[in-house]
C-alpha positions as CSV (number, residue, x, y, z in Angstrom):
1,M,51.2,134.8,97.5
2,S,52.1,135.4,93.9
3,E,55.3,137.2,93.3
4,T,53.5,139.6,91.0
5,A,50.7,140.4,93.4
6,G,52.1,142.6,96.2
7,K,49.9,145.7,96.6
8,K,48.5,145.5,93.1
9,T,44.8,146.2,92.7
10,V,42.4,144.1,90.7
11,L,38.8,145.0,89.8
12,V,36.4,142.0,89.5
13,V,33.1,142.7,87.7
14,D,30.4,140.1,87.4
15,D,26.6,140.4,87.8
16,E,26.5,136.9,89.3
17,P,27.2,137.3,93.0
18,E,28.7,133.8,93.4
19,I,31.1,134.2,90.6
20,R,32.1,137.7,91.7
21,K,32.7,136.5,95.3
22,L,34.6,133.4,94.1
23,V,36.9,135.2,91.7
24,G,37.4,138.0,94.2
25,A,38.4,135.5,96.9
26,M,40.7,133.7,94.5
27,M,42.5,136.9,93.7
28,A,42.7,137.9,97.3
29,Q,44.2,134.5,98.1
30,C,46.9,135.3,95.5
31,G,47.7,138.5,97.4
32,Y,46.0,141.1,95.4
33,T,43.9,144.0,96.7
34,V,40.5,143.3,95.3
35,L,37.6,145.5,94.4
36,T,34.4,143.9,93.3
37,A,31.4,145.4,91.4
38,D,28.1,143.9,90.2
39,S,27.9,146.1,87.1
40,G,30.0,148.1,84.7
41,E,28.5,151.3,86.1
42,H,29.4,150.3,89.6
43,A,32.9,149.3,88.5
44,F,33.4,152.6,86.8
45,K,32.4,154.5,89.9
46,L,34.9,152.4,92.0
47,Y,37.6,153.1,89.5
48,R,37.0,156.9,89.6
49,N,37.2,156.8,93.5
50,Q,40.6,154.9,93.5
51,D,43.8,156.7,94.5
52,E,46.0,154.0,93.0
53,P,45.8,152.8,89.4
54,L,44.3,149.4,88.7
55,E,46.6,146.6,87.6
56,L,44.0,144.4,86.1
57,L,40.3,144.4,85.2
58,I,38.6,141.0,85.3
59,T,35.1,141.2,83.8
60,D,32.4,139.1,82.4
61,V,31.8,139.8,78.7
62,V,28.0,139.9,78.9
63,A,26.4,142.1,81.5
64,P,23.3,144.1,81.9
65,G,23.8,147.8,81.2
66,M,27.4,148.5,80.4
67,S,29.0,145.3,79.0
68,G,32.5,144.1,79.9
69,P,34.0,145.3,76.6
70,M,32.3,148.7,77.0
71,L,33.7,149.0,80.5
72,A,37.2,147.9,79.4
73,D,37.1,150.5,76.6
74,K,36.2,153.3,79.1
75,L,38.9,152.3,81.6
76,T,41.7,151.7,79.1
77,A,40.9,155.1,77.6
78,L,41.7,156.6,81.0
79,Q,44.5,154.1,81.9
80,P,46.0,152.7,78.7
81,N,48.3,150.2,80.5
82,L,45.4,148.5,82.3
83,K,45.3,144.8,81.6
84,V,41.9,143.1,80.8
85,L,40.9,139.6,81.4
86,Y,37.4,138.6,80.2
87,I,35.7,135.7,81.8
88,S,32.9,134.1,79.9
89,G,30.7,131.0,79.8
90,Y,31.2,130.7,76.1
91,E,34.0,131.1,73.6
92,G,32.3,132.8,70.7
93,T,34.4,133.6,67.7
94,H,33.1,137.2,67.7
95,V,34.1,137.7,71.3
96,V,37.6,136.2,70.8
97,Q,38.3,138.1,67.6
98,K,36.9,141.5,68.5
99,Y,37.7,141.9,72.2
100,V,40.6,139.6,72.8
101,V,42.7,139.4,69.7
102,E,42.2,142.9,68.3
103,K,42.6,144.6,71.6
104,G,45.3,142.5,73.1
105,H,43.2,141.3,76.0
106,A,42.8,137.8,77.5
107,L,39.9,135.4,77.8
108,L,39.3,132.6,80.4
109,I,36.3,130.3,79.9
110,K,34.1,129.5,82.9
111,P,34.3,127.3,84.8
112,F,37.9,127.5,85.6
113,T,40.2,126.5,88.5
114,L,42.2,128.6,90.8
115,T,45.4,127.4,89.1
116,E,44.0,128.4,85.6
117,L,43.1,131.8,86.9
118,Q,46.5,132.3,88.6
119,D,48.3,131.2,85.4
120,K,46.2,133.5,83.2
121,V,46.7,136.5,85.5
122,A,50.4,135.9,85.8
123,E,50.8,135.5,82.0
124,L,48.8,138.7,81.4
125,L,50.6,140.8,84.0
126,Q,54.0,139.8,82.6
127,T,53.1,141.1,79.1
128,K,53.0,144.6,77.9
129,V,49.7,146.1,76.5
130,G,49.5,145.6,72.8
131,T,51.9,142.7,72.7
């Protein structure tokens, strides 16, 4: 178990069931409490029904309906200290500039290993929002 995990809650959002299950399982293996959603709308409902704040949102950038960035904007408006990790199959300059650099979020390109995910999550959770 990761030293940073403990009882922290992570929300994993991806419309592809295999990716959602795999990332969720990876995060659970690291000791996090994991919530999974297949859409931004579903994720927002899960968030609203949570008693404890989320530590991290892991979301695909592109999704039908509410995109990952739209979801992140809604959730960080309600919980400004929420960390965001985008996962994407491509590293477009627009995505990196607008959603990662400007907002202080992180990006992990698919496919990735468990170690890469663990390292990125640990790095993200050890930094303050906006730094």
